[in-house]
All heavy atoms as atom14 arrays in JSON, in Angstrom:
{
  "sequence": "MQLPYVYRVTGYDPADRDEYGHYVGTEDTVSDHGEIEAARLRAVEAFAGKPASPT",
  "atom14_mask": [
    [1, 1, 1, 1, 1, 1, 1, 1, 0, 0, 0, 0, 0, 0],
    [1, 1, 1, 1, 1, 1, 1, 1, 1, 0, 0, 0, 0, 0],
    [1, 1, 1, 1, 1, 1, 1, 1, 0, 0, 0, 0, 0, 0],
    [1, 1, 1, 1, 1, 1, 1, 0, 0, 0, 0, 0, 0, 0],
    [1, 1, 1, 1, 1, 1, 1, 1, 1, 1, 1, 1, 0, 0],
    [1, 1, 1, 1, 1, 1, 1, 0, 0, 0, 0, 0, 0, 0],
    [1, 1, 1, 1, 1, 1, 1, 1, 1, 1, 1, 1, 0, 0],
    [1, 1, 1, 1, 1, 1, 1, 1, 1, 1, 1, 0, 0, 0],
    [1, 1, 1, 1, 1, 1, 1, 0, 0, 0, 0, 0, 0, 0],
    [1, 1, 1, 1, 1, 1, 1, 0, 0, 0, 0, 0, 0, 0],
    [1, 1, 1, 1, 0, 0, 0, 0, 0, 0, 0, 0, 0, 0],
    [1, 1, 1, 1, 1, 1, 1, 1, 1, 1, 1, 1, 0, 0],
    [1, 1, 1, 1, 1, 1, 1, 1, 0, 0, 0, 0, 0, 0],
    [1, 1, 1, 1, 1, 1, 1, 0, 0, 0, 0, 0, 0, 0],
    [1, 1, 1, 1, 1, 0, 0, 0, 0, 0, 0, 0, 0, 0],
    [1, 1, 1, 1, 1, 1, 1, 1, 0, 0, 0, 0, 0, 0],
    [1, 1, 1, 1, 1, 1, 1, 1, 1, 1, 1, 0, 0, 0],
    [1, 1, 1, 1, 1, 1, 1, 1, 0, 0, 0, 0, 0, 0],
    [1, 1, 1, 1, 1, 1, 1, 1, 1, 0, 0, 0, 0, 0],
    [1, 1, 1, 1, 1, 1, 1, 1, 1, 1, 1, 1, 0, 0],
    [1, 1, 1, 1, 0, 0, 0, 0, 0, 0, 0, 0, 0, 0],
    [1, 1, 1, 1, 1, 1, 1, 1, 1, 1, 0, 0, 0, 0],
    [1, 1, 1, 1, 1, 1, 1, 1, 1, 1, 1, 1, 0, 0],
    [1, 1, 1, 1, 1, 1, 1, 0, 0, 0, 0, 0, 0, 0],
    [1, 1, 1, 1, 0, 0, 0, 0, 0, 0, 0, 0, 0, 0],
    [1, 1, 1, 1, 1, 1, 1, 0, 0, 0, 0, 0, 0, 0],
    [1, 1, 1, 1, 1, 1, 1, 1, 1, 0, 0, 0, 0, 0],
    [1, 1, 1, 1, 1, 1, 1, 1, 0, 0, 0, 0, 0, 0],
    [1, 1, 1, 1, 1, 1, 1, 0, 0, 0, 0, 0, 0, 0],
    [1, 1, 1, 1, 1, 1, 1, 0, 0, 0, 0, 0, 0, 0],
    [1, 1, 1, 1, 1, 1, 0, 0, 0, 0, 0, 0, 0, 0],
    [1, 1, 1, 1, 1, 1, 1, 1, 0, 0, 0, 0, 0, 0],
    [1, 1, 1, 1, 1, 1, 1, 1, 1, 1, 0, 0, 0, 0],
    [1, 1, 1, 1, 0, 0, 0, 0, 0, 0, 0, 0, 0, 0],
    [1, 1, 1, 1, 1, 1, 1, 1, 1, 0, 0, 0, 0, 0],
    [1, 1, 1, 1, 1, 1, 1, 1, 0, 0, 0, 0, 0, 0],
    [1, 1, 1, 1, 1, 1, 1, 1, 1, 0, 0, 0, 0, 0],
    [1, 1, 1, 1, 1, 0, 0, 0, 0, 0, 0, 0, 0, 0],
    [1, 1, 1, 1, 1, 0, 0, 0, 0, 0, 0, 0, 0, 0],
    [1, 1, 1, 1, 1, 1, 1, 1, 1, 1, 1, 0, 0, 0],
    [1, 1, 1, 1, 1, 1, 1, 1, 0, 0, 0, 0, 0, 0],
    [1, 1, 1, 1, 1, 1, 1, 1, 1, 1, 1, 0, 0, 0],
    [1, 1, 1, 1, 1, 0, 0, 0, 0, 0, 0, 0, 0, 0],
    [1, 1, 1, 1, 1, 1, 1, 0, 0, 0, 0, 0, 0, 0],
    [1, 1, 1, 1, 1, 1, 1, 1, 1, 0, 0, 0, 0, 0],
    [1, 1, 1, 1, 1, 0, 0, 0, 0, 0, 0, 0, 0, 0],
    [1, 1, 1, 1, 1, 1, 1, 1, 1, 1, 1, 0, 0, 0],
    [1, 1, 1, 1, 1, 0, 0, 0, 0, 0, 0, 0, 0, 0],
    [1, 1, 1, 1, 0, 0, 0, 0, 0, 0, 0, 0, 0, 0],
    [1, 1, 1, 1, 1, 1, 1, 1, 1, 0, 0, 0, 0, 0],
    [1, 1, 1, 1, 1, 1, 1, 0, 0, 0, 0, 0, 0, 0],
    [1, 1, 1, 1, 1, 0, 0, 0, 0, 0, 0, 0, 0, 0],
    [1, 1, 1, 1, 1, 1, 0, 0, 0, 0, 0, 0, 0, 0],
    [1, 1, 1, 1, 1, 1, 1, 0, 0, 0, 0, 0, 0, 0],
    [1, 1, 1, 1, 1, 1, 1, 0, 0, 0, 0, 0, 0, 0]
  ],
  "atom14_positions": [
    [[0.83, -1.18, -0.01], [-0.02, 0.05, 0.0], [0.88, 1.28, 0.04], [1.72, 1.36, 0.82], [-0.83, -0.03, 1.24], [-1.72, 1.24, 1.43], [-2.71, 1.0, 2.85], [-2.91, 2.68, 3.36], [0.0, 0.0, 0.0], [0.0, 0.0, 0.0], [0.0, 0.0, 0.0], [0.0, 0.0, 0.0], [0.0, 0.0, 0.0], [0.0, 0.0, 0.0]],
    [[0.67, 2.09, -0.9], [1.43, 3.35, -0.96], [0.67, 4.44, -0.32], [-0.53, 4.68, -0.57], [1.7, 3.72, -2.44], [2.62, 4.92, -2.57], [3.1, 5.17, -3.99], [2.64, 4.48, -4.87], [3.84, 6.15, -4.18], [0.0, 0.0, 0.0], [0.0, 0.0, 0.0], [0.0, 0.0, 0.0], [0.0, 0.0, 0.0], [0.0, 0.0, 0.0]],
    [[1.37, 5.17, 0.53], [0.73, 6.28, 1.27], [0.55, 7.5, 0.31], [1.37, 7.69, -0.52], [1.49, 6.68, 2.5], [1.73, 5.64, 3.51], [2.64, 6.08, 4.63], [0.36, 5.2, 4.15], [0.0, 0.0, 0.0], [0.0, 0.0, 0.0], [0.0, 0.0, 0.0], [0.0, 0.0, 0.0], [0.0, 0.0, 0.0], [0.0, 0.0, 0.0]],
    [[-0.55, 8.3, 0.51], [-0.8, 9.43, -0.38], [0.15, 10.56, -0.17], [0.35, 11.36, -1.08], [-2.29, 9.78, -0.08], [-2.5, 9.3, 1.3], [-1.68, 8.05, 1.46], [0.0, 0.0, 0.0], [0.0, 0.0, 0.0], [0.0, 0.0, 0.0], [0.0, 0.0, 0.0], [0.0, 0.0, 0.0], [0.0, 0.0, 0.0], [0.0, 0.0, 0.0]],
    [[0.75, 10.67, 1.02], [1.63, 11.81, 1.31], [2.92, 11.3, 1.99], [2.88, 10.27, 2.65], [0.95, 12.83, 2.21], [-0.24, 13.39, 1.64], [-1.5, 12.96, 2.0], [-0.24, 14.39, 0.69], [-2.7, 13.48, 1.45], [-1.4, 14.97, 0.11], [-2.6, 14.51, 0.55], [-3.74, 14.97, 0.02], [0.0, 0.0, 0.0], [0.0, 0.0, 0.0]],
    [[3.96, 12.02, 1.82], [5.2, 11.76, 2.57], [5.63, 13.11, 3.17], [5.71, 14.1, 2.53], [6.3, 11.23, 1.61], [7.6, 11.1, 2.31], [5.92, 9.92, 0.97], [0.0, 0.0, 0.0], [0.0, 0.0, 0.0], [0.0, 0.0, 0.0], [0.0, 0.0, 0.0], [0.0, 0.0, 0.0], [0.0, 0.0, 0.0], [0.0, 0.0, 0.0]],
    [[5.94, 13.03, 4.43], [6.47, 14.19, 5.18], [7.88, 13.93, 5.65], [8.26, 12.91, 6.1], [5.57, 14.53, 6.34], [4.15, 14.81, 6.07], [3.18, 13.84, 6.12], [3.78, 16.12, 5.62], [1.83, 14.15, 5.82], [2.5, 16.41, 5.3], [1.54, 15.44, 5.4], [0.23, 15.66, 5.09], [0.0, 0.0, 0.0], [0.0, 0.0, 0.0]],
    [[8.7, 15.0, 5.6], [10.1, 14.89, 6.06], [10.23, 16.0, 7.11], [10.15, 17.19, 6.8], [11.06, 15.13, 5.03], [12.5, 15.05, 5.58], [13.51, 15.16, 4.45], [13.44, 14.03, 3.63], [14.25, 13.64, 2.66], [15.21, 14.5, 2.34], [14.11, 12.49, 1.99], [0.0, 0.0, 0.0], [0.0, 0.0, 0.0], [0.0, 0.0, 0.0]],
    [[10.38, 15.61, 8.4], [10.6, 16.51, 9.44], [12.04, 16.45, 9.79], [12.56, 15.39, 10.16], [9.74, 16.16, 10.75], [10.0, 17.12, 11.85], [8.27, 16.13, 10.38], [0.0, 0.0, 0.0], [0.0, 0.0, 0.0], [0.0, 0.0, 0.0], [0.0, 0.0, 0.0], [0.0, 0.0, 0.0], [0.0, 0.0, 0.0], [0.0, 0.0, 0.0]],
    [[12.72, 17.55, 9.61], [14.17, 17.54, 9.7], [14.65, 18.92, 10.17], [14.01, 20.0, 9.95], [14.82, 17.21, 8.37], [16.26, 17.17, 8.5], [14.42, 18.02, 7.22], [0.0, 0.0, 0.0], [0.0, 0.0, 0.0], [0.0, 0.0, 0.0], [0.0, 0.0, 0.0], [0.0, 0.0, 0.0], [0.0, 0.0, 0.0], [0.0, 0.0, 0.0]],
    [[15.8, 18.89, 10.77], [16.46, 20.14, 11.2], [17.39, 20.66, 10.18], [18.07, 21.63, 10.31], [0.0, 0.0, 0.0], [0.0, 0.0, 0.0], [0.0, 0.0, 0.0], [0.0, 0.0, 0.0], [0.0, 0.0, 0.0], [0.0, 0.0, 0.0], [0.0, 0.0, 0.0], [0.0, 0.0, 0.0], [0.0, 0.0, 0.0], [0.0, 0.0, 0.0]],
    [[17.44, 20.05, 9.02], [18.4, 20.37, 7.96], [17.72, 21.11, 6.79], [16.58, 20.79, 6.46], [19.1, 19.1, 7.4], [19.72, 18.24, 8.49], [19.2, 16.91, 8.71], [20.77, 18.73, 9.28], [19.78, 16.1, 9.72], [21.36, 17.92, 10.22], [20.82, 16.67, 10.51], [21.38, 15.88, 11.48], [0.0, 0.0, 0.0], [0.0, 0.0, 0.0]],
    [[18.48, 22.05, 6.21], [17.92, 22.85, 5.17], [17.72, 21.95, 3.95], [18.65, 21.21, 3.49], [18.94, 23.93, 4.86], [18.44, 24.92, 3.78], [17.49, 24.62, 3.06], [18.99, 26.02, 3.72], [0.0, 0.0, 0.0], [0.0, 0.0, 0.0], [0.0, 0.0, 0.0], [0.0, 0.0, 0.0], [0.0, 0.0, 0.0], [0.0, 0.0, 0.0]],
    [[16.52, 21.91, 3.33], [16.32, 21.12, 2.14], [17.22, 21.44, 1.03], [17.5, 20.58, 0.15], [14.87, 21.42, 1.76], [14.23, 21.98, 3.03], [15.35, 22.59, 3.81], [0.0, 0.0, 0.0], [0.0, 0.0, 0.0], [0.0, 0.0, 0.0], [0.0, 0.0, 0.0], [0.0, 0.0, 0.0], [0.0, 0.0, 0.0], [0.0, 0.0, 0.0]],
    [[17.79, 22.61, 0.92], [18.68, 23.03, -0.15], [20.04, 22.2, 0.05], [20.76, 22.19, -0.98], [18.97, 24.51, -0.1], [0.0, 0.0, 0.0], [0.0, 0.0, 0.0], [0.0, 0.0, 0.0], [0.0, 0.0, 0.0], [0.0, 0.0, 0.0], [0.0, 0.0, 0.0], [0.0, 0.0, 0.0], [0.0, 0.0, 0.0], [0.0, 0.0, 0.0]],
    [[20.26, 21.64, 1.2], [21.53, 20.92, 1.46], [21.35, 19.41, 1.18], [21.96, 18.6, 1.75], [21.98, 21.14, 2.87], [22.5, 22.51, 3.08], [22.94, 23.16, 2.14], [22.47, 23.01, 4.22], [0.0, 0.0, 0.0], [0.0, 0.0, 0.0], [0.0, 0.0, 0.0], [0.0, 0.0, 0.0], [0.0, 0.0, 0.0], [0.0, 0.0, 0.0]],
    [[20.4, 19.09, 0.32], [20.15, 17.65, -0.04], [20.48, 17.46, -1.54], [20.35, 18.36, -2.31], [18.75, 17.19, 0.2], [18.45, 17.32, 1.73], [17.1, 16.61, 2.04], [16.88, 16.62, 3.41], [17.37, 15.76, 4.32], [17.99, 14.71, 3.83], [17.14, 15.84, 5.58], [0.0, 0.0, 0.0], [0.0, 0.0, 0.0], [0.0, 0.0, 0.0]],
    [[21.0, 16.3, -1.82], [21.31, 15.96, -3.21], [20.12, 15.48, -3.98], [19.02, 15.43, -3.42], [22.49, 14.96, -3.34], [22.18, 13.61, -2.79], [20.94, 13.28, -2.51], [23.16, 12.73, -2.61], [0.0, 0.0, 0.0], [0.0, 0.0, 0.0], [0.0, 0.0, 0.0], [0.0, 0.0, 0.0], [0.0, 0.0, 0.0], [0.0, 0.0, 0.0]],
    [[20.27, 15.08, -5.21], [19.09, 14.66, -5.99], [18.47, 13.39, -5.52], [17.3, 13.09, -5.89], [19.59, 14.42, -7.45], [20.54, 13.32, -7.75], [22.01, 13.79, -7.62], [22.24, 14.86, -7.1], [22.84, 13.05, -8.05], [0.0, 0.0, 0.0], [0.0, 0.0, 0.0], [0.0, 0.0, 0.0], [0.0, 0.0, 0.0], [0.0, 0.0, 0.0]],
    [[19.08, 12.61, -4.58], [18.47, 11.45, -4.01], [17.91, 11.68, -2.64], [17.38, 10.79, -2.01], [19.57, 10.33, -3.88], [20.23, 10.04, -5.2], [21.5, 10.46, -5.5], [19.51, 9.36, -6.19], [22.07, 10.21, -6.71], [20.08, 9.07, -7.47], [21.4, 9.49, -7.65], [21.94, 9.25, -8.88], [0.0, 0.0, 0.0], [0.0, 0.0, 0.0]],
    [[17.96, 12.95, -2.15], [17.44, 13.29, -0.88], [18.39, 13.1, 0.31], [18.01, 13.3, 1.41], [0.0, 0.0, 0.0], [0.0, 0.0, 0.0], [0.0, 0.0, 0.0], [0.0, 0.0, 0.0], [0.0, 0.0, 0.0], [0.0, 0.0, 0.0], [0.0, 0.0, 0.0], [0.0, 0.0, 0.0], [0.0, 0.0, 0.0], [0.0, 0.0, 0.0]],
    [[19.62, 12.73, 0.02], [20.62, 12.56, 1.02], [21.18, 13.92, 1.47], [21.44, 14.74, 0.63], [21.7, 11.64, 0.6], [21.32, 10.32, 0.17], [21.77, 9.63, -0.96], [20.44, 9.45, 0.72], [21.19, 8.52, -1.08], [20.34, 8.37, -0.03], [0.0, 0.0, 0.0], [0.0, 0.0, 0.0], [0.0, 0.0, 0.0], [0.0, 0.0, 0.0]],
    [[21.39, 14.1, 2.77], [21.88, 15.32, 3.3], [23.41, 15.43, 2.99], [24.13, 14.48, 3.26], [21.67, 15.34, 4.79], [22.26, 16.61, 5.39], [21.64, 17.86, 5.19], [23.35, 16.59, 6.2], [22.17, 19.07, 5.73], [23.85, 17.74, 6.74], [23.28, 18.95, 6.52], [23.83, 20.12, 7.01], [0.0, 0.0, 0.0], [0.0, 0.0, 0.0]],
    [[23.79, 16.5, 2.47], [25.14, 16.74, 1.99], [25.75, 18.0, 2.64], [26.82, 18.48, 2.22], [25.34, 16.74, 0.51], [25.0, 15.34, -0.07], [24.48, 17.82, -0.1], [0.0, 0.0, 0.0], [0.0, 0.0, 0.0], [0.0, 0.0, 0.0], [0.0, 0.0, 0.0], [0.0, 0.0, 0.0], [0.0, 0.0, 0.0], [0.0, 0.0, 0.0]],
    [[25.01, 18.62, 3.58], [25.47, 19.91, 4.18], [26.55, 19.71, 5.24], [27.1, 18.62, 5.43], [0.0, 0.0, 0.0], [0.0, 0.0, 0.0], [0.0, 0.0, 0.0], [0.0, 0.0, 0.0], [0.0, 0.0, 0.0], [0.0, 0.0, 0.0], [0.0, 0.0, 0.0], [0.0, 0.0, 0.0], [0.0, 0.0, 0.0], [0.0, 0.0, 0.0]],
    [[26.85, 20.75, 5.96], [27.97, 20.8, 6.9], [27.51, 20.51, 8.31], [28.42, 20.41, 9.15], [28.67, 22.13, 6.86], [27.79, 23.21, 7.14], [29.28, 22.39, 5.49], [0.0, 0.0, 0.0], [0.0, 0.0, 0.0], [0.0, 0.0, 0.0], [0.0, 0.0, 0.0], [0.0, 0.0, 0.0], [0.0, 0.0, 0.0], [0.0, 0.0, 0.0]],
    [[26.28, 20.5, 8.56], [25.76, 20.25, 9.96], [26.04, 18.83, 10.42], [26.08, 17.91, 9.59], [24.22, 20.54, 10.05], [23.83, 21.88, 9.84], [24.32, 22.86, 10.94], [24.34, 22.49, 12.17], [24.72, 24.01, 10.59], [0.0, 0.0, 0.0], [0.0, 0.0, 0.0], [0.0, 0.0, 0.0], [0.0, 0.0, 0.0], [0.0, 0.0, 0.0]],
    [[26.25, 18.65, 11.7], [26.48, 17.29, 12.25], [25.19, 16.46, 12.11], [24.12, 16.92, 12.39], [26.83, 17.4, 13.76], [27.22, 16.12, 14.43], [27.45, 15.08, 13.59], [27.37, 16.08, 15.59], [0.0, 0.0, 0.0], [0.0, 0.0, 0.0], [0.0, 0.0, 0.0], [0.0, 0.0, 0.0], [0.0, 0.0, 0.0], [0.0, 0.0, 0.0]],
    [[25.32, 15.25, 11.63], [24.17, 14.45, 11.41], [23.91, 13.41, 12.49], [22.98, 12.57, 12.43], [24.27, 13.66, 10.03], [25.46, 12.91, 10.05], [24.35, 14.63, 8.9], [0.0, 0.0, 0.0], [0.0, 0.0, 0.0], [0.0, 0.0, 0.0], [0.0, 0.0, 0.0], [0.0, 0.0, 0.0], [0.0, 0.0, 0.0], [0.0, 0.0, 0.0]],
    [[24.7, 13.44, 13.56], [24.42, 12.52, 14.69], [23.38, 13.15, 15.52], [23.45, 14.28, 15.94], [25.75, 12.36, 15.5], [25.5, 11.48, 16.67], [26.83, 11.76, 14.57], [0.0, 0.0, 0.0], [0.0, 0.0, 0.0], [0.0, 0.0, 0.0], [0.0, 0.0, 0.0], [0.0, 0.0, 0.0], [0.0, 0.0, 0.0], [0.0, 0.0, 0.0]],
    [[22.38, 12.35, 15.86], [21.2, 12.83, 16.64], [21.69, 13.14, 18.02], [22.49, 12.48, 18.62], [20.09, 11.77, 16.66], [19.11, 12.17, 17.53], [0.0, 0.0, 0.0], [0.0, 0.0, 0.0], [0.0, 0.0, 0.0], [0.0, 0.0, 0.0], [0.0, 0.0, 0.0], [0.0, 0.0, 0.0], [0.0, 0.0, 0.0], [0.0, 0.0, 0.0]],
    [[21.02, 14.18, 18.62], [21.41, 14.61, 19.97], [20.57, 13.83, 21.05], [20.96, 13.78, 22.21], [21.2, 16.08, 20.18], [19.76, 16.58, 20.04], [18.9, 15.68, 19.97], [19.53, 17.76, 20.11], [0.0, 0.0, 0.0], [0.0, 0.0, 0.0], [0.0, 0.0, 0.0], [0.0, 0.0, 0.0], [0.0, 0.0, 0.0], [0.0, 0.0, 0.0]],
    [[19.48, 13.24, 20.62], [18.6, 12.46, 21.56], [18.18, 13.32, 22.76], [17.87, 12.78, 23.79], [19.24, 11.17, 22.05], [19.49, 10.23, 20.9], [18.46, 9.44, 20.3], [20.7, 9.93, 20.26], [19.05, 8.73, 19.33], [20.33, 8.98, 19.29], [0.0, 0.0, 0.0], [0.0, 0.0, 0.0], [0.0, 0.0, 0.0], [0.0, 0.0, 0.0]],
    [[18.2, 14.57, 22.57], [17.78, 15.47, 23.69], [16.47, 16.22, 23.37], [15.55, 15.64, 22.76], [0.0, 0.0, 0.0], [0.0, 0.0, 0.0], [0.0, 0.0, 0.0], [0.0, 0.0, 0.0], [0.0, 0.0, 0.0], [0.0, 0.0, 0.0], [0.0, 0.0, 0.0], [0.0, 0.0, 0.0], [0.0, 0.0, 0.0], [0.0, 0.0, 0.0]],
    [[16.41, 17.51, 23.83], [15.24, 18.3, 23.63], [14.85, 18.51, 22.2], [13.72, 18.4, 21.78], [15.44, 19.64, 24.28], [15.38, 19.61, 25.82], [15.47, 20.99, 26.38], [14.91, 21.94, 25.75], [16.02, 21.17, 27.41], [0.0, 0.0, 0.0], [0.0, 0.0, 0.0], [0.0, 0.0, 0.0], [0.0, 0.0, 0.0], [0.0, 0.0, 0.0]],
    [[15.86, 18.7, 21.3], [15.61, 18.98, 19.86], [15.05, 17.68, 19.24], [14.06, 17.73, 18.54], [16.84, 19.4, 19.2], [17.26, 20.77, 19.72], [16.64, 19.49, 17.65], [18.6, 21.28, 19.27], [0.0, 0.0, 0.0], [0.0, 0.0, 0.0], [0.0, 0.0, 0.0], [0.0, 0.0, 0.0], [0.0, 0.0, 0.0], [0.0, 0.0, 0.0]],
    [[15.67, 16.59, 19.54], [15.11, 15.31, 19.03], [13.68, 15.03, 19.48], [12.91, 14.54, 18.73], [16.06, 14.11, 19.38], [15.67, 12.84, 18.81], [16.04, 12.7, 17.35], [16.75, 13.6, 16.74], [15.58, 11.74, 16.68], [0.0, 0.0, 0.0], [0.0, 0.0, 0.0], [0.0, 0.0, 0.0], [0.0, 0.0, 0.0], [0.0, 0.0, 0.0]],
    [[13.48, 15.32, 20.75], [12.12, 15.08, 21.28], [11.07, 15.96, 20.57], [9.96, 15.49, 20.31], [12.08, 15.37, 22.79], [0.0, 0.0, 0.0], [0.0, 0.0, 0.0], [0.0, 0.0, 0.0], [0.0, 0.0, 0.0], [0.0, 0.0, 0.0], [0.0, 0.0, 0.0], [0.0, 0.0, 0.0], [0.0, 0.0, 0.0], [0.0, 0.0, 0.0]],
    [[11.51, 17.2, 20.29], [10.52, 18.11, 19.61], [10.3, 17.56, 18.19], [9.13, 17.7, 17.7], [11.18, 19.49, 19.53], [0.0, 0.0, 0.0], [0.0, 0.0, 0.0], [0.0, 0.0, 0.0], [0.0, 0.0, 0.0], [0.0, 0.0, 0.0], [0.0, 0.0, 0.0], [0.0, 0.0, 0.0], [0.0, 0.0, 0.0], [0.0, 0.0, 0.0]],
    [[11.29, 17.04, 17.51], [11.05, 16.49, 16.19], [10.1, 15.34, 16.25], [9.24, 15.12, 15.37], [12.37, 16.14, 15.59], [13.23, 17.27, 15.14], [14.47, 16.9, 14.5], [15.27, 18.07, 14.2], [16.61, 18.11, 14.36], [17.21, 17.08, 14.76], [17.25, 19.24, 14.07], [0.0, 0.0, 0.0], [0.0, 0.0, 0.0], [0.0, 0.0, 0.0]],
    [[10.29, 14.42, 17.23], [9.37, 13.27, 17.42], [7.97, 13.73, 17.68], [7.01, 13.09, 17.17], [9.94, 12.33, 18.49], [11.25, 11.61, 18.07], [11.71, 10.88, 19.31], [11.05, 10.74, 16.92], [0.0, 0.0, 0.0], [0.0, 0.0, 0.0], [0.0, 0.0, 0.0], [0.0, 0.0, 0.0], [0.0, 0.0, 0.0], [0.0, 0.0, 0.0]],
    [[7.74, 14.75, 18.45], [6.45, 15.24, 18.72], [5.81, 15.8, 17.45], [4.64, 15.64, 17.14], [6.48, 16.33, 19.77], [6.64, 15.8, 21.22], [6.35, 16.88, 22.21], [7.23, 17.99, 22.18], [8.47, 18.1, 22.73], [8.95, 17.11, 23.37], [9.19, 19.18, 22.6], [0.0, 0.0, 0.0], [0.0, 0.0, 0.0], [0.0, 0.0, 0.0]],
    [[6.61, 16.41, 16.57], [6.14, 16.9, 15.24], [5.66, 15.71, 14.43], [4.6, 15.78, 13.73], [7.18, 17.72, 14.56], [0.0, 0.0, 0.0], [0.0, 0.0, 0.0], [0.0, 0.0, 0.0], [0.0, 0.0, 0.0], [0.0, 0.0, 0.0], [0.0, 0.0, 0.0], [0.0, 0.0, 0.0], [0.0, 0.0, 0.0], [0.0, 0.0, 0.0]],
    [[6.39, 14.62, 14.37], [6.05, 13.46, 13.65], [4.72, 12.89, 14.17], [3.86, 12.48, 13.41], [7.18, 12.42, 13.75], [6.74, 11.05, 13.11], [8.37, 12.84, 12.97], [0.0, 0.0, 0.0], [0.0, 0.0, 0.0], [0.0, 0.0, 0.0], [0.0, 0.0, 0.0], [0.0, 0.0, 0.0], [0.0, 0.0, 0.0], [0.0, 0.0, 0.0]],
    [[4.62, 12.75, 15.5], [3.39, 12.3, 16.15], [2.15, 13.19, 15.7], [1.11, 12.66, 15.42], [3.49, 12.29, 17.64], [4.4, 11.14, 18.12], [4.57, 11.18, 19.64], [4.51, 12.25, 20.25], [4.83, 10.14, 20.2], [0.0, 0.0, 0.0], [0.0, 0.0, 0.0], [0.0, 0.0, 0.0], [0.0, 0.0, 0.0], [0.0, 0.0, 0.0]],
    [[2.36, 14.49, 15.69], [1.31, 15.39, 15.3], [0.9, 15.18, 13.85], [-0.31, 15.12, 13.56], [1.74, 16.87, 15.49], [0.0, 0.0, 0.0], [0.0, 0.0, 0.0], [0.0, 0.0, 0.0], [0.0, 0.0, 0.0], [0.0, 0.0, 0.0], [0.0, 0.0, 0.0], [0.0, 0.0, 0.0], [0.0, 0.0, 0.0], [0.0, 0.0, 0.0]],
    [[1.85, 15.03, 12.93], [1.55, 14.75, 11.56], [0.82, 13.39, 11.43], [-0.11, 13.22, 10.6], [2.74, 14.68, 10.63], [3.21, 16.03, 10.22], [4.32, 16.65, 10.73], [2.5, 16.72, 9.23], [4.76, 17.88, 10.28], [2.93, 17.96, 8.82], [4.0, 18.56, 9.32], [0.0, 0.0, 0.0], [0.0, 0.0, 0.0], [0.0, 0.0, 0.0]],
    [[1.19, 12.41, 12.23], [0.57, 11.09, 12.19], [-0.77, 11.01, 12.84], [-1.45, 9.99, 12.7], [1.57, 10.06, 12.8], [0.0, 0.0, 0.0], [0.0, 0.0, 0.0], [0.0, 0.0, 0.0], [0.0, 0.0, 0.0], [0.0, 0.0, 0.0], [0.0, 0.0, 0.0], [0.0, 0.0, 0.0], [0.0, 0.0, 0.0], [0.0, 0.0, 0.0]],
    [[-1.13, 12.11, 13.55], [-2.42, 12.15, 14.18], [-2.49, 11.32, 15.49], [-3.53, 10.99, 16.02], [0.0, 0.0, 0.0], [0.0, 0.0, 0.0], [0.0, 0.0, 0.0], [0.0, 0.0, 0.0], [0.0, 0.0, 0.0], [0.0, 0.0, 0.0], [0.0, 0.0, 0.0], [0.0, 0.0, 0.0], [0.0, 0.0, 0.0], [0.0, 0.0, 0.0]],
    [[-1.25, 11.08, 16.09], [-1.18, 10.4, 17.38], [-1.1, 11.36, 18.45], [-0.55, 12.47, 18.32], [0.01, 9.49, 17.43], [-0.05, 8.31, 16.41], [1.18, 7.49, 16.56], [1.17, 6.28, 15.64], [2.29, 5.39, 15.79], [0.0, 0.0, 0.0], [0.0, 0.0, 0.0], [0.0, 0.0, 0.0], [0.0, 0.0, 0.0], [0.0, 0.0, 0.0]],
    [[-1.57, 11.08, 19.66], [-1.37, 11.92, 20.84], [0.13, 12.01, 21.15], [0.86, 11.04, 21.07], [-2.16, 11.33, 21.94], [-2.42, 9.93, 21.48], [-2.32, 9.82, 20.0], [0.0, 0.0, 0.0], [0.0, 0.0, 0.0], [0.0, 0.0, 0.0], [0.0, 0.0, 0.0], [0.0, 0.0, 0.0], [0.0, 0.0, 0.0], [0.0, 0.0, 0.0]],
    [[0.57, 13.13, 21.53], [1.97, 13.35, 21.89], [2.31, 12.62, 23.18], [1.51, 12.51, 24.11], [2.29, 14.82, 21.99], [0.0, 0.0, 0.0], [0.0, 0.0, 0.0], [0.0, 0.0, 0.0], [0.0, 0.0, 0.0], [0.0, 0.0, 0.0], [0.0, 0.0, 0.0], [0.0, 0.0, 0.0], [0.0, 0.0, 0.0], [0.0, 0.0, 0.0]],
    [[3.54, 12.13, 23.24], [4.05, 11.42, 24.39], [4.33, 12.45, 25.46], [4.81, 13.53, 25.19], [5.31, 10.66, 24.14], [5.04, 9.71, 23.12], [0.0, 0.0, 0.0], [0.0, 0.0, 0.0], [0.0, 0.0, 0.0], [0.0, 0.0, 0.0], [0.0, 0.0, 0.0], [0.0, 0.0, 0.0], [0.0, 0.0, 0.0], [0.0, 0.0, 0.0]],
    [[4.16, 12.06, 26.73], [4.47, 13.05, 27.82], [5.97, 13.31, 27.83], [6.7, 12.44, 27.54], [3.98, 12.35, 29.05], [3.79, 10.89, 28.71], [3.63, 10.83, 27.26], [0.0, 0.0, 0.0], [0.0, 0.0, 0.0], [0.0, 0.0, 0.0], [0.0, 0.0, 0.0], [0.0, 0.0, 0.0], [0.0, 0.0, 0.0], [0.0, 0.0, 0.0]],
    [[6.35, 14.54, 28.18], [7.8, 14.87, 28.24], [8.3, 14.94, 29.67], [7.52, 15.05, 30.58], [8.05, 16.22, 27.56], [7.28, 17.22, 28.14], [7.78, 16.13, 26.09], [0.0, 0.0, 0.0], [0.0, 0.0, 0.0], [0.0, 0.0, 0.0], [0.0, 0.0, 0.0], [0.0, 0.0, 0.0], [0.0, 0.0, 0.0], [0.0, 0.0, 0.0]]
  ]
}
């Protein structure tokens, strides 16, 4: 089953991606697993229509 939409929630500038969608910019790509990562996960949950996890 193919989904009708695809969302990309990222902290990286879309202009820093190559033709395959891979990030090629200068920012560190290792996740911080902290507040920023938690905020991104909440955004994904919101797009998915799921209730946000408690912080």
